All heavy atoms as an XYZ file, in Angstrom:
968
protein
N       1.801     23.743     29.369
C       0.641     22.842     29.076
C       1.157     21.513     28.616
O       2.214     21.456     27.903
C      -0.207     23.550     27.966
C      -1.332     22.607     27.643
S      -2.574     23.154     26.421
C      -1.826     24.439     25.494
N       0.543     20.460     29.061
C       0.970     19.098     28.716
C       0.612     18.796     27.191
O      -0.368     19.348     26.644
C       0.227     18.098     29.653
C       0.640     18.179     31.080
N       1.868     17.747     31.491
C       0.048     18.705     32.102
C       2.052     17.966     32.774
N       0.827     18.597     33.193
N       1.262     17.941     26.666
C       1.024     17.475     25.270
C      -0.285     16.743     25.199
O      -0.959     16.597     24.119
C       2.223     16.659     24.790
C       2.075     16.162     23.413
C       2.076     17.332     22.409
C       3.254     15.283     22.989
N      -0.697     16.169     26.352
C      -1.923     15.303     26.301
C      -3.158     16.123     25.990
O      -4.069     15.514     25.326
C      -2.085     14.562     27.651
N      -3.252     17.343     26.399
C      -4.547     18.091     26.154
C      -4.781     18.299     24.620
O      -5.837     17.988     24.158
C      -4.432     19.351     26.905
C      -4.415     19.231     28.379
C      -3.488     20.038     29.126
C      -5.189     18.297     29.092
C      -3.403     19.919     30.539
C      -5.127     18.145     30.427
C      -4.257     18.982     31.179
O      -4.178     18.854     32.459
N      -3.866     18.880     23.888
C      -4.204     19.042     22.489
C      -4.242     17.703     21.766
O      -5.020     17.492     20.751
C      -2.996     19.786     21.900
C      -2.007     19.827     22.964
C      -2.602     19.452     24.247
N      -3.546     16.661     22.219
C      -3.593     15.332     21.554
C      -4.962     14.654     21.792
O      -5.551     14.088     20.768
C      -2.585     14.432     22.081
N      -5.567     14.941     22.985
C      -6.848     14.338     23.160
C      -7.930     15.133     22.436
O      -8.838     14.564     21.800
C      -7.249     14.329     24.628
C      -8.665     14.089     24.941
C      -6.323     13.311     25.499
N      -7.775     16.433     22.290
C      -8.784     17.276     21.650
C      -8.736     17.022     20.115
O      -9.689     16.805     19.430
C      -8.403     18.782     21.774
C      -9.287     19.713     21.092
C     -10.695     19.575     21.552
C      -8.848     21.162     21.290
N      -7.455     16.755     19.601
C      -7.380     16.486     18.178
C      -7.803     15.088     17.893
O      -8.426     14.844     16.796
C      -5.870     16.634     17.747
O      -5.065     15.549     18.292
N      -7.607     14.070     18.834
C      -8.297     12.796     18.554
C      -9.750     12.862     18.482
O     -10.417     12.173     17.692
C      -7.688     11.766     19.572
O      -8.167     12.087     20.738
N     -10.282     13.702     19.401
C     -11.823     13.838     19.489
C     -12.281     14.436     18.168
O     -13.318     14.112     17.492
C     -12.272     14.530     20.646
C     -12.130     13.919     22.018
C     -12.496     14.835     23.125
C     -13.078     12.630     22.033
N     -11.647     15.542     17.671
C     -11.952     16.165     16.463
C     -11.870     15.132     15.248
O     -12.694     15.082     14.365
C     -11.101     17.339     16.147
C     -11.386     18.658     16.957
C     -10.228     19.630     16.679
C     -12.703     19.084     16.561
N     -10.805     14.425     15.272
C     -10.583     13.566     14.153
C     -11.617     12.402     14.157
O     -12.108     11.987     13.156
C      -9.164     12.811     14.222
C      -8.728     12.023     13.000
C      -8.266     12.719     11.864
C      -8.999     10.753     12.983
C      -7.889     12.152     10.770
C      -8.594     10.086     11.743
C      -8.076     10.761     10.634
N     -12.018     11.834     15.275
C     -13.039     10.873     15.404
C     -14.444     11.402     15.069
O     -15.225     10.756     14.325
C     -13.088     10.265     16.814
S     -11.720      9.273     17.137
N     -14.700     12.661     15.387
C     -15.946     13.309     14.917
C     -15.957     13.433     13.432
O     -16.964     13.237     12.808
C     -16.105     14.651     15.604
O     -16.001     14.486     16.976
C     -17.414     15.303     15.278
N     -14.878     13.840     12.806
C     -14.837     13.975     11.325
C     -14.944     12.600     10.620
O     -15.580     12.526      9.650
N     -14.345     11.633     11.262
C     -14.410     10.313     10.684
C     -15.769      9.774     10.666
O     -16.299      9.172      9.683
C     -13.373      9.346     11.325
C     -13.335      7.895     10.827
C     -12.685      7.923      9.426
C     -12.496      7.134     11.735
N     -16.466      9.976     11.861
C     -17.964      9.637     11.861
C     -18.802     10.460     10.871
O     -19.700      9.742     10.283
C     -18.503      9.941     13.361
C     -19.870      9.652     13.422
C     -20.400      8.403     13.457
C     -20.834     10.735     13.525
C     -21.819      8.153     13.606
C     -22.171     10.491     13.511
C     -22.678      9.157     13.637
O     -23.996      9.053     13.628
N     -18.478     11.706     10.705
C     -19.188     12.425      9.723
C     -18.922     11.951      8.321
O     -19.918     11.968      7.433
N     -17.735     11.505      7.971
C     -17.473     10.964      6.602
C     -18.140      9.640      6.426
O     -18.764      9.381      5.323
C     -15.926     10.794      6.352
C     -15.652      9.943      5.137
C     -15.323     12.193      6.340
N     -18.205      8.821      7.406
C     -18.849      7.460      7.253
C     -20.317      7.497      7.357
O     -20.982      6.634      6.697
C     -18.177      6.515      8.279
C     -16.741      6.252      8.232
C     -16.255      5.292      9.318
C     -16.415      5.597      6.783
N     -20.885      8.367      8.188
C     -22.320      8.414      8.489
C     -23.108      9.258      7.561
O     -24.322      9.023      7.335
C     -22.530      8.604      9.920
N     -22.606     10.345      7.030
C     -23.448     11.319      6.386
C     -23.677     10.886      4.920
O     -22.873     10.132      4.333
C     -22.713     12.695      6.390
C     -22.421     13.252      7.700
C     -23.769     13.561      8.294
N     -23.507     14.099      9.699
C     -24.480     14.272     10.538
N     -25.646     14.037     10.259
N     -24.182     14.786     11.747
N     -24.819     11.353      4.439
C     -25.171     11.102      2.998
C     -25.033     12.311      2.163
O     -24.958     12.185      0.973
C     -26.587     10.599      2.983
C     -26.735      9.255      3.809
C     -28.166      8.676      3.504
N     -28.460      7.616      4.435
C     -28.032      6.363      4.316
N     -27.275      6.104      3.292
N     -28.392      5.431      5.146
N     -25.050     13.508      2.764
C     -24.877     14.716      1.972
C     -23.504     14.974      1.673
O     -22.540     14.919      2.529
C     -25.533     15.834      2.673
C     -25.715     17.120      1.920
O     -25.181     17.210      0.814
N     -26.397     18.069      2.452
N     -23.201     15.244      0.451
C     -21.761     15.507     -0.002
C     -21.105     16.646      0.640
O     -19.916     16.648      0.970
C     -21.692     15.588     -1.524
N     -21.935     17.693      0.881
C     -21.386     18.927      1.539
C     -20.948     18.602      2.955
O     -19.891     19.113      3.470
C     -22.335     20.115      1.443
C     -22.437     20.458     -0.060
C     -21.836     21.303      2.150
C     -23.548     21.505     -0.383
N     -21.816     17.835      3.722
C     -21.481     17.519      5.032
C     -20.243     16.575      5.084
O     -19.502     16.634      6.001
C     -22.628     16.856      5.669
C     -23.834     17.811      6.009
C     -25.010     16.997      6.590
C     -23.371     18.946      6.872
N     -19.996     15.711      4.075
C     -18.839     14.937      4.080
C     -17.609     15.750      3.779
O     -16.564     15.529      4.473
C     -18.982     13.886      2.931
C     -17.692     13.191      2.668
C     -20.068     12.797      3.275
N     -17.684     16.808      3.023
C     -16.621     17.722      2.791
C     -16.241     18.446      4.038
O     -15.043     18.693      4.413
C     -16.850     18.676      1.726
C     -16.744     18.138      0.277
C     -17.308     19.148     -0.733
C     -15.409     17.679     -0.087
N     -17.359     18.851      4.856
C     -17.063     19.538      6.139
C     -16.386     18.611      7.101
O     -15.605     19.050      7.915
C     -18.388     20.032      6.666
C     -18.919     21.269      5.885
S     -20.551     21.731      6.391
C     -20.287     22.171      8.080
N     -16.682     17.366      7.036
C     -16.098     16.315      7.984
C     -14.583     16.132      7.633
O     -13.785     15.969      8.527
C     -16.933     15.095      7.933
O     -18.182     15.294      8.375
N     -14.324     16.206      6.373
C     -12.948     16.016      5.944
C     -12.147     17.213      6.380
O     -11.020     17.074      6.840
C     -12.848     15.858      4.398
C     -11.446     16.051      3.970
C     -13.353     14.615      3.916
N     -12.720     18.461      6.349
C     -12.030     19.652      6.883
C     -11.870     19.576      8.372
O     -10.824     20.023      8.929
C     -12.878     20.873      6.528
C     -12.977     21.211      5.029
C     -11.609     21.629      4.507
O     -10.861     22.348      5.279
O     -11.341     21.245      3.398
N     -12.738     18.879      9.070
C     -12.633     18.774     10.491
C     -11.473     17.868     10.868
O     -10.691     18.053     11.732
C     -13.950     18.287     11.094
C     -14.143     18.326     12.638
C     -14.072     19.729     13.089
C     -15.453     17.577     12.994
N     -11.292     16.805     10.038
C     -10.161     15.856     10.177
C      -8.898     16.494      9.866
O      -7.879     16.264     10.541
C     -10.349     14.662      9.250
C     -11.561     13.807      9.669
S     -12.010     12.587      8.427
C     -10.547     11.594      8.270
N      -8.867     17.366      8.866
C      -7.632     18.170      8.537
C      -7.192     19.162      9.668
O      -6.081     19.373      9.957
C      -7.688     18.893      7.294
C      -7.704     17.995      5.944
C      -8.068     18.785      4.726
C      -6.366     17.268      5.914
N      -8.251     19.783     10.256
C      -8.013     20.590     11.383
C      -7.405     19.849     12.640
O      -6.528     20.355     13.460
C      -9.303     21.384     11.758
C      -9.562     22.475     10.795
O      -8.659     23.002     10.128
N     -10.920     22.789     10.694
N      -7.829     18.597     12.886
C      -7.277     17.754     13.895
C      -5.859     17.565     13.683
O      -5.052     17.521     14.541
C      -8.117     16.586     13.975
N      -5.538     17.228     12.395
C      -4.067     17.093     11.998
C      -3.265     18.304     12.257
O      -2.131     18.252     12.767
C      -4.000     16.577     10.606
C      -2.594     16.497     10.041
C      -4.577     15.143     10.502
N      -3.834     19.431     11.908
C      -3.112     20.695     12.050
C      -2.892     21.011     13.577
O      -1.839     21.401     13.988
C      -3.926     21.874     11.487
C      -3.852     21.871      9.958
O      -2.999     21.301      9.319
N      -4.917     22.497      9.368
N      -3.821     20.720     14.393
C      -3.587     20.856     15.794
C      -2.577     19.972     16.352
O      -1.743     20.471     17.179
C      -4.912     20.575     16.550
C      -4.954     20.688     18.081
C      -4.674     22.161     18.465
C      -6.300     20.283     18.668
N      -2.493     18.748     15.926
C      -1.429     17.887     16.282
C      -0.080     18.311     15.814
O       0.898     18.237     16.550
C      -1.622     16.437     15.712
C      -2.118     15.503     16.692
O      -2.012     15.693     17.946
N      -2.630     14.293     16.333
N       0.012     18.830     14.565
C       1.252     19.310     14.012
C       1.846     20.381     14.882
O       3.009     20.528     15.228
C       1.151     19.794     12.536
C       1.005     18.657     11.508
C       0.691     19.263     10.221
C       2.339     17.896     11.426
N       0.961     21.449     15.207
C       1.402     22.569     16.017
C       1.760     22.169     17.460
O       2.759     22.621     17.993
C       0.368     23.647     16.033
C       0.737     24.791     16.925
C       0.219     24.232     14.569
N       0.978     21.265     18.069
C       1.236     20.807     19.389
C       2.581     20.144     19.465
O       3.322     20.404     20.374
C       0.117     19.918     19.937
N       2.836     19.268     18.580
C       4.143     18.431     18.604
C       5.266     19.403     18.289
O       6.349     19.229     18.742
C       4.119     17.252     17.742
C       3.464     16.055     18.311
C       2.127     15.737     18.057
C       4.186     15.324     19.156
C       1.610     14.642     18.676
C       3.667     14.154     19.874
C       2.279     13.877     19.639
N       5.066     20.407     17.427
C       6.095     21.384     17.113
C       6.529     22.155     18.355
O       7.644     22.380     18.627
C       5.696     22.326     15.974
C       6.786     23.361     15.613
O       7.862     22.858     15.455
O       6.442     24.502     15.508
N       5.493     22.560     19.128
C       5.812     23.402     20.339
C       6.390     22.420     21.397
O       7.399     22.821     22.011
C       4.467     23.942     20.902
C       4.716     24.465     22.280
C       3.951     25.086     19.955
N       5.964     21.218     21.468
C       6.590     20.334     22.506
C       8.036     19.941     22.082
O       8.864     19.874     23.024
C       5.763     19.005     22.491
C       6.142     18.024     23.392
C       6.205     18.096     24.816
C       6.688     16.712     23.162
N       6.665     17.016     25.329
C       7.017     16.081     24.369
C       6.896     15.976     22.002
C       7.477     14.785     24.471
C       7.399     14.695     22.028
C       7.733     14.074     23.282
N       8.318     19.735     20.814
C       9.698     19.465     20.447
C      10.589     20.681     20.419
O      11.804     20.580     20.617
C       9.608     18.814     18.994
C       9.110     17.427     18.932
C       9.066     16.967     17.504
C       9.925     16.491     19.724
N      10.023     21.869     20.287
C      10.874     23.033     20.283
C      11.412     23.336     21.741
O      12.382     24.117     21.803
C      10.054     24.277     19.741
O       9.081     24.587     20.637
N      10.721     22.857     22.694
C      11.262     23.104     24.071
C      12.609     22.340     24.352
O      13.390     22.759     25.023
C      10.207     22.675     25.038
C       9.051     23.491     25.122
C       8.070     23.052     26.153
N       6.873     23.892     26.111
C       5.702     23.601     26.695
N       5.685     22.393     27.379
N       4.691     24.286     26.676
N      12.767     21.274     23.580
C      13.949     20.391     23.836
C      15.081     20.816     23.007
O      16.238     20.645     23.314
C      13.511     18.883     23.526
N      14.859     21.434     21.767
C      15.924     21.878     20.921
C      16.302     23.386     21.098
O      15.430     24.150     21.388
C      15.432     21.597     19.501
N      17.520     23.606     20.810
C      17.930     25.098     20.884
C      17.571     25.786     19.642
O      17.047     26.908     19.672
C      19.510     25.057     21.067
C      20.005     24.459     22.304
C      19.698     25.250     23.555
O      19.466     26.452     23.461
N      19.595     24.630     24.679
N      17.924     25.123     18.480
C      17.545     25.736     17.180
C      16.292     25.097     16.683
O      16.223     23.959     16.458
C      18.588     25.576     16.189
C      19.927     26.167     16.628
O      19.830     27.224     17.365
O      21.012     25.694     16.315
N      15.218     25.887     16.549
C      14.016     25.307     16.028
C      13.674     25.828     14.678
O      13.933     27.009     14.317
C      12.809     25.700     16.961
O      12.773     27.176     16.986
C      13.091     25.176     18.369
N      13.181     24.916     13.795
C      12.773     25.285     12.474
C      11.306     25.519     12.373
O      10.904     26.036     11.297
C      13.171     24.138     11.565
C      14.748     23.864     11.435
C      14.927     22.680     10.500
C      15.383     25.081     10.826
N      10.545     25.157     13.288
C       9.096     25.329     13.295
C       8.550     24.624     12.086
O       7.693     25.155     11.365
C       8.650     26.813     13.317
C       9.150     27.560     14.563
N       8.566     27.225     15.815
C      10.046     28.557     14.797
C       9.109     27.967     16.787
N      10.035     28.742     16.134
N       8.960     23.412     11.916
C       8.485     22.685     10.724
C       6.955     22.284     10.953
O       6.340     22.119      9.899
C       9.375     21.453     10.535
O       9.317     20.591     11.707
N       6.580     22.107     12.068
C       5.149     21.793     12.339
C       4.243     22.846     11.861
O       3.209     22.672     11.260
N       4.654     24.075     12.187
C       3.819     25.234     11.746
C       3.897     25.485     10.240
O       2.945     25.792      9.563
C       4.343     26.451     12.490
C       4.161     26.401     14.007
C       4.658     27.621     14.662
O       5.123     28.653     14.084
N       4.671     27.479     16.043
N       5.059     25.185      9.648
C       5.184     25.090      8.182
C       4.307     24.157      7.506
O       3.635     24.419      6.510
C       6.665     25.082      7.754
N       4.259     23.036      8.091
C       3.489     21.950      7.505
C       1.995     22.239      7.652
O       1.079     21.930      6.801
C       3.749     20.575      8.139
C       5.017     19.848      7.692
C       5.369     18.652      8.541
C       4.948     19.583      6.226
N       1.669     22.950      8.776
C       0.254     23.382      8.942
C      -0.178     24.448      7.994
O      -1.275     24.247      7.516
C       0.106     23.996     10.423
O       0.500     22.902     11.379
C      -1.258     24.415     10.680
N       0.718     25.297      7.638
C       0.359     26.277      6.654
C       0.141     25.627      5.240
O      -0.710     25.957      4.486
C       1.404     27.397      6.424
C       1.438     28.361      7.708
C       2.656     29.342      7.538
C       0.143     29.104      7.717
N       0.981     24.639      4.972
C       0.799     23.822      3.733
C      -0.500     23.114      3.712
O      -1.205     23.055      2.764
C       2.073     22.838      3.555
C       2.047     22.092      2.366
C       2.246     22.650      1.107
C       1.708     20.753      2.461
C       2.231     21.890      0.037
C       1.690     19.948      1.284
C       1.920     20.492      0.063
N      -0.866     22.469      4.905
C      -2.086     21.760      4.933
C      -3.296     22.570      4.831
O      -4.273     22.304      4.222
C      -2.159     21.003      6.331
O      -1.017     20.127      6.470
C      -3.431     20.106      6.445
N      -3.229     23.903      5.353
C      -4.268     24.804      5.173
C      -4.491     25.184      3.739
O      -5.624     25.244      3.237
C      -4.106     26.033      6.098
C      -4.233     25.709      7.578
C      -5.031     27.132      5.769
C      -3.852     26.702      8.561
N      -3.357     25.412      3.001
C      -3.483     25.706      1.612
C      -4.090     24.578      0.804
O      -4.924     24.865     -0.104
C      -2.031     26.077      1.063
N      -3.702     23.340      1.083
C      -4.178     22.213      0.466
C      -5.727     22.112      0.724
O      -6.500     21.775     -0.119
C      -3.483     20.878      0.813
C      -1.991     21.000      0.302
C      -4.168     19.684      0.328
C      -1.869     21.000     -1.171
N      -6.046     22.325      1.959
C      -7.568     22.170      2.407
C      -8.294     23.187      1.655
O      -9.414     22.999      1.274
C      -7.622     22.366      3.900
N      -7.883     24.466      1.507
C      -8.564     25.545      0.771
C      -8.801     25.080     -0.645
O      -9.833     25.314     -1.187
C      -7.856     26.807      0.911
N      -7.837     24.520     -1.312
C      -7.937     24.185     -2.724
C      -8.916     22.948     -2.739
O      -9.680     22.930     -3.692
C      -6.570     23.710     -3.238
N      -8.798     22.066     -1.798
C      -9.713     20.830     -1.796
C     -11.182     21.345     -1.666
O     -12.009     20.734     -2.351
C      -9.278     19.954     -0.664
C     -10.162     18.725     -0.560
C     -11.045     18.867      0.670
O     -10.782     19.612      1.549
O     -12.111     18.155      0.571
N     -11.456     22.167     -0.760
C     -12.826     22.539     -0.565
C     -13.315     23.357     -1.726
O     -14.522     23.287     -2.102
C     -13.054     23.432      0.700
C     -14.466     23.307      1.228
C     -12.541     24.769      0.636
C     -15.012     21.977      1.571
N     -12.481     24.209     -2.432
C     -12.943     24.915     -3.580
C     -13.346     23.964     -4.686
O     -14.387     24.088     -5.329
N     -12.454     22.976     -4.952
C     -12.661     22.094     -6.098
C     -13.786     21.154     -5.686
O     -14.660     20.817     -6.496
C     -11.360     21.298     -6.398
C     -10.343     22.184     -6.995
C     -11.733     20.122     -7.305
C      -9.006     21.568     -7.184
N     -13.856     20.677     -4.424
C     -14.895     19.796     -4.000
C     -16.302     20.458     -4.071
O     -17.242     19.808     -4.604
N     -16.441     21.690     -3.664
C     -17.710     22.315     -3.764
C     -18.088     22.521     -5.301
O     -19.333     22.492     -5.632
C     -17.693     23.672     -3.041
C     -17.778     23.623     -1.427
C     -17.664     24.933     -0.912
C     -19.139     22.969     -1.162
N     -17.161     22.876     -6.070
C     -17.426     22.989     -7.543
C     -17.970     21.684     -8.139
O     -18.976     21.675     -8.866
C     -16.213     23.535     -8.345
N     -17.376     20.615     -7.648
C     -17.854     19.240     -8.205
C     -19.247     18.929     -7.757
O     -20.114     18.536     -8.385
C     -16.834     18.195     -7.874
C     -15.574     18.307     -8.630
C     -17.427     16.756     -8.076
C     -14.433     17.503     -8.210
N     -19.484     19.353     -6.349
C     -20.808     18.974     -5.768
C     -21.930     19.849     -6.419
O     -22.983     19.349     -6.771
C     -20.768     19.211     -4.254
C     -22.168     19.201     -3.655
C     -19.900     18.136     -3.614
N     -21.545     21.092     -6.733
C     -22.544     22.019     -7.354
C     -22.780     21.493     -8.873
O     -23.988     21.507     -9.286
C     -22.044     23.405     -7.405
C     -22.161     24.124     -5.972
C     -21.493     25.483     -6.127
C     -23.610     24.250     -5.512
N     -21.801     21.087     -9.498
C     -22.025     20.531    -10.868
C     -22.890     19.293    -10.788
O     -23.715     19.132    -11.637
C     -20.725     20.391    -11.588
N     -22.606     18.400     -9.941
C     -23.379     17.181     -9.799
C     -24.821     17.546     -9.482
O     -25.774     16.919     -9.915
C     -22.689     16.201     -8.833
C     -23.634     15.058     -8.434
C     -21.432     15.648     -9.462
N     -25.025     18.477     -8.567
C     -26.353     18.874     -8.105
C     -27.131     19.495     -9.218
O     -28.323     19.165     -9.416
C     -26.275     19.826     -6.952
C     -27.648     20.199     -6.421
C     -28.383     19.398     -5.653
C     -28.190     21.416     -6.759
C     -29.535     19.611     -5.176
C     -29.425     21.781     -6.259
C     -30.118     20.893     -5.471
O     -31.356     21.169     -5.047
N     -26.408     20.218    -10.087
C     -27.200     20.749    -11.290
C     -27.535     19.691    -12.241
O     -28.590     19.844    -12.845
C     -26.366     21.840    -11.895
C     -26.245     23.106    -11.113
C     -25.432     24.076    -11.809
N     -25.261     25.314    -10.992
C     -24.421     26.314    -11.286
N     -23.518     26.227    -12.320
N     -24.333     27.333    -10.419
N     -26.755     18.693    -12.446
C     -27.027     17.702    -13.447
C     -27.969     16.616    -12.879
O     -28.858     16.170    -13.592
C     -25.661     17.010    -13.782
C     -24.851     17.915    -14.746
O     -25.358     18.765    -15.311
N     -23.605     17.571    -14.781
N     -27.884     16.208    -11.735
C     -28.644     15.030    -11.121
C     -29.846     15.513    -10.210
O     -30.663     14.777     -9.943
C     -27.766     14.120    -10.353
C     -26.538     13.619    -11.137
C     -27.083     12.344    -11.868
N     -26.028     11.877    -12.721
C     -25.223     10.809    -12.399
N     -25.425     10.262    -11.234
N     -24.317     10.369    -13.215
N     -29.692     16.788     -9.597
C     -30.782     17.238     -8.802
C     -30.628     16.796     -7.364
O     -31.572     17.025     -6.584
N     -29.578     16.201     -7.015
C     -29.475     15.826     -5.618
C     -27.969     15.826     -5.296
O     -27.096     15.608     -6.119
C     -30.015     14.375     -5.325
O     -29.938     14.065     -3.991
C     -29.424     13.386     -6.191
N     -27.655     15.893     -3.950
C     -26.335     15.718     -3.514
C     -26.216     14.587     -2.504
O     -25.195     14.549     -1.788
C     -25.783     17.041     -2.750
O     -26.585     17.357     -1.737
N     -27.212     13.728     -2.501
C     -27.152     12.496     -1.741
C     -26.216     11.497     -2.273
O     -26.407     11.099     -3.443
C     -28.613     11.964     -1.496
C     -28.733     10.871     -0.599
O     -27.675     10.565      0.109
O     -29.821     10.341     -0.387
N     -25.324     11.134     -1.533
C     -24.242     10.209     -2.084
C     -24.779      8.831     -2.430
O     -24.391      8.286     -3.558
C     -23.070     10.047     -1.083
C     -22.446     11.436     -0.810
C     -22.071      9.096     -1.543
C     -21.362     11.537      0.196
N     -25.717      8.318     -1.626
C     -26.294      7.011     -1.947
C     -27.015      7.020     -3.291
O     -27.025      6.099     -4.093
C     -27.170      6.465     -0.826
C     -26.285      6.072      0.365
O     -25.115      5.818      0.192
O     -26.893      6.133      1.494
N     -27.863      8.100     -3.516
C     -28.608      8.241     -4.748
C     -27.679      8.394     -5.898
O     -27.980      7.962     -6.973
C     -29.610      9.337     -4.667
C     -30.736      9.089     -3.668
C     -31.668     10.258     -3.634
C     -32.802      9.936     -2.584
N     -33.738     11.131     -2.583
N     -26.573      9.063     -5.774
C     -25.597      9.249     -6.916
C     -25.013      7.981     -7.226
O     -24.750      7.733     -8.414
C     -24.589     10.402     -6.485
C     -25.089     11.737     -6.328
C     -23.944     12.690     -5.878
C     -25.770     12.268     -7.618
N     -24.716      7.203     -6.273
C     -24.150      5.872     -6.479
C     -25.093      5.022     -7.214
O     -24.755      4.222     -8.137
C     -23.557      5.231     -5.211
C     -22.834      3.939     -5.461
C     -22.337      3.351     -4.204
N     -22.399      4.182     -3.026
C     -22.792      3.758     -1.829
N     -23.228      2.591     -1.604
N     -22.762      4.622     -0.846
N     -26.430      5.049     -6.900
C     -27.410      4.185     -7.434
C     -27.681      4.555     -8.846
O     -28.240      3.767     -9.606
C     -28.680      4.087     -6.646
C     -28.462      3.476     -5.288
O     -27.467      2.725     -5.178
O     -29.300      3.699     -4.434
N     -27.634      5.804     -9.237
C     -27.952      6.331    -10.564
C     -26.789      6.430    -11.508
O     -26.804      7.120    -12.590
C     -28.616      7.748    -10.553
O     -27.766      8.620     -9.913
C     -29.924      7.633     -9.680
N     -25.605      5.877    -11.165
C     -24.457      5.930    -11.895
C     -24.622      5.202    -13.222
O     -25.382      4.157    -13.323
C     -23.180      5.383    -11.220
N     -23.969      5.620    -14.388
C     -24.117      4.908    -15.566
C     -23.387      3.648    -15.501
O     -22.332      3.472    -14.965
C     -23.601      5.806    -16.735
C     -24.344      7.049    -16.899
C     -23.707      7.829    -18.107
O     -22.610      7.380    -18.555
O     -24.278      8.816    -18.494
N     -24.077      2.569    -16.072
C     -23.412      1.280    -16.076
C     -23.554      0.580    -14.773
O     -22.946     -0.502    -14.607
N     -24.354      0.994    -13.738
C     -24.575      0.348    -12.592
C     -25.534     -0.873    -12.766
O     -26.609     -0.714    -13.229
C     -25.102      1.244    -11.542
C     -25.474      0.630    -10.239
N     -24.441      0.287     -9.367
C     -26.589      0.346     -9.654
C     -24.980     -0.330     -8.283
N     -26.313     -0.236     -8.414
N     -25.005     -1.980    -12.443
C     -25.821     -3.193    -12.497
C     -25.745     -3.953    -11.283
O     -24.697     -4.212    -10.716
C     -25.272     -4.131    -13.667
C     -25.434     -3.424    -14.991
C     -24.763     -4.298    -16.091
O     -24.524     -5.482    -15.875
O     -24.398     -3.785    -17.186
N     -26.938     -4.339    -10.644
C     -27.015     -4.824     -9.348
C     -26.570     -6.324     -9.321
O     -25.881     -6.774     -8.488
C     -28.364     -4.650     -8.764
O     -29.256     -5.262     -9.505
N     -26.925     -7.141    -10.275
C     -26.629     -8.530    -10.272
C     -25.883     -9.035    -11.477
O     -25.688    -10.218    -11.649
C     -27.950     -9.422    -10.119
C     -28.923     -9.260    -11.255
O     -28.724     -8.266    -12.197
O     -29.941     -9.941    -11.319
N     -25.400     -8.077    -12.267
C     -24.612     -8.495    -13.322
C     -25.349     -8.731    -14.687
O     -24.796     -8.879    -15.740
N     -26.700     -8.914    -14.658
C     -27.510     -9.210    -15.783
C     -28.187     -7.890    -16.259
O     -28.843     -7.978    -17.378
C     -28.462    -10.176    -15.521
C     -27.882    -11.563    -15.189
N     -27.113    -12.257    -16.018
C     -27.823    -12.286    -13.960
C     -26.640    -13.323    -15.444
N     -27.126    -13.325    -14.232
N     -28.127     -6.767    -15.594
C     -28.745     -5.584    -16.060
C     -30.132     -5.435    -15.652
O     -30.859     -4.423    -15.932
N     -30.760     -6.327    -14.970
C     -32.203     -6.305    -14.475
C     -32.177     -6.523    -13.000
O     -31.374     -7.244    -12.476
C     -33.002     -7.250    -15.112
O     -32.527     -8.629    -14.885
C     -33.088     -7.056    -16.670
N     -33.081     -5.889    -12.288
C     -33.294     -6.081    -10.976
C     -34.306     -7.108    -10.533
O     -34.370     -7.563     -9.437
C     -33.626     -4.766    -10.290
C     -32.484     -3.770    -10.353
O     -31.411     -4.196    -10.470
O     -32.844     -2.624    -10.466
N     -35.149     -7.520    -11.543
C     -36.022     -8.482    -11.221
C     -37.049     -8.646    -12.352
O     -36.779     -8.188    -13.487
N     -38.093     -9.459    -12.262
C     -38.950     -9.733    -13.444
C     -39.748     -8.555    -13.916
O     -40.012     -8.341    -15.005
C     -39.888    -10.888    -12.919
C     -39.822    -10.800    -11.459
C     -38.479    -10.260    -11.166
N     -40.039     -7.537    -12.964
C     -40.823     -6.424    -13.363
C     -40.112     -5.176    -13.386
O     -40.591     -4.034    -13.094
C     -42.029     -6.286    -12.500
C     -41.760     -6.251    -11.033
O     -40.546     -6.454    -10.695
O     -42.647     -6.178    -10.168
N     -38.803     -5.260    -13.591
C     -37.909     -4.041    -13.658
C     -37.943     -3.470    -15.046
O     -38.124     -4.136    -16.028
C     -36.529     -4.350    -13.195
O     -35.892     -5.136    -14.114
N     -37.818     -2.137    -15.150
C     -37.801     -1.425    -16.473
C     -36.390     -0.930    -16.657
O     -35.541     -0.825    -15.829
C     -38.768     -0.281    -16.371
C     -40.225     -0.652    -16.165
C     -41.077      0.570    -16.052
O     -40.492      1.674    -15.948
O     -42.279      0.418    -16.147
N     -36.196     -0.663    -17.975
C     -34.812     -0.056    -18.378
C     -34.798      1.361    -17.834
O     -35.786      2.017    -17.599
C     -34.748      0.013    -19.862
N     -33.566      1.860    -17.557
C     -33.435      3.237    -16.969
C     -33.993      4.214    -17.887
O     -34.567      5.150    -17.418
C     -31.987      3.354    -16.686
C     -31.440      1.978    -16.609
C     -32.330      1.170    -17.472
N     -33.885      4.128    -19.205
C     -34.396      5.104    -20.128
C     -35.952      5.166    -20.092
O     -36.482      6.144    -20.237
C     -33.964      4.801    -21.531
N     -36.592      3.971    -19.963
C     -38.029      3.882    -19.815
C     -38.505      4.531    -18.502
O     -39.595      5.178    -18.478
C     -38.495      2.423    -19.844
N     -37.763      4.390    -17.457
C     -38.097      5.034    -16.215
C     -37.988      6.523    -16.259
O     -38.815      7.256    -15.814
C     -37.164      4.483    -15.036
C     -37.461      3.043    -14.573
C     -36.452      2.626    -13.625
O     -35.484      3.315    -13.307
N     -36.759      1.459    -13.066
N     -36.948      7.027    -17.041
C     -36.769      8.427    -17.113
C     -37.869      9.023    -18.006
O     -38.395     10.127    -17.774
C     -35.398      8.718    -17.730
C     -35.060     10.246    -17.827
C     -33.622     10.364    -18.244
C     -33.284     11.923    -18.259
N     -31.866     11.973    -18.674
N     -38.193      8.306    -19.092
C     -39.255      8.765    -20.013
C     -40.565      8.790    -19.248
O     -41.461      9.719    -19.382
C     -39.484      7.935    -21.146
N     -40.848      7.792    -18.362
C     -42.098      7.768    -17.519
C     -42.102      8.850    -16.559
O     -43.156      9.479    -16.235
C     -42.177      6.370    -16.871
C     -43.552      6.253    -16.083
C     -43.538      4.955    -15.258
C     -43.832      3.772    -16.216
N     -43.959      2.588    -15.445
N     -40.972      9.229    -15.970
C     -40.910     10.328    -14.948
C     -41.167     11.716    -15.622
O     -41.722     12.524    -14.930
C     -39.592     10.308    -14.271
N     -40.657     11.874    -16.917
C     -40.905     13.172    -17.470
C     -42.290     13.310    -18.105
O     -42.736     14.427    -18.401
C     -39.760     13.385    -18.621
O     -39.835     12.363    -19.528
C     -38.441     13.465    -17.937
N     -43.021     12.190    -18.436
C     -44.274     12.305    -18.874
C     -45.363     12.760    -18.024
O     -45.304     12.878    -16.905
C     -44.671     10.906    -19.411
């Protein structure tokens, strides 16, 4: 098999994951897109390891070893990432990344702490919402 086939497939996977990271608003979908990007890297590592092993007599299979290391890192990343997303969802009630950025503490849009002449303080908005 030619090296071009897995390289094209991995580039398509990586571009799909990159689009998912940049375009999605849900934190869980962003984590899934990061996993897709890591799988594209794993495919490249294994494909180049097979391609280079044909030329060498003694092969170390370092591409496969790096792939196993990447899979272990990805498993740890998804476990910690999902724990953080669940904790944020329990505290804030949403996993929308844009809403989380807008409701961050100390967020000021123009540097003066107000958005306009009829804006309210965040504590007053929260009290009004719970009333």
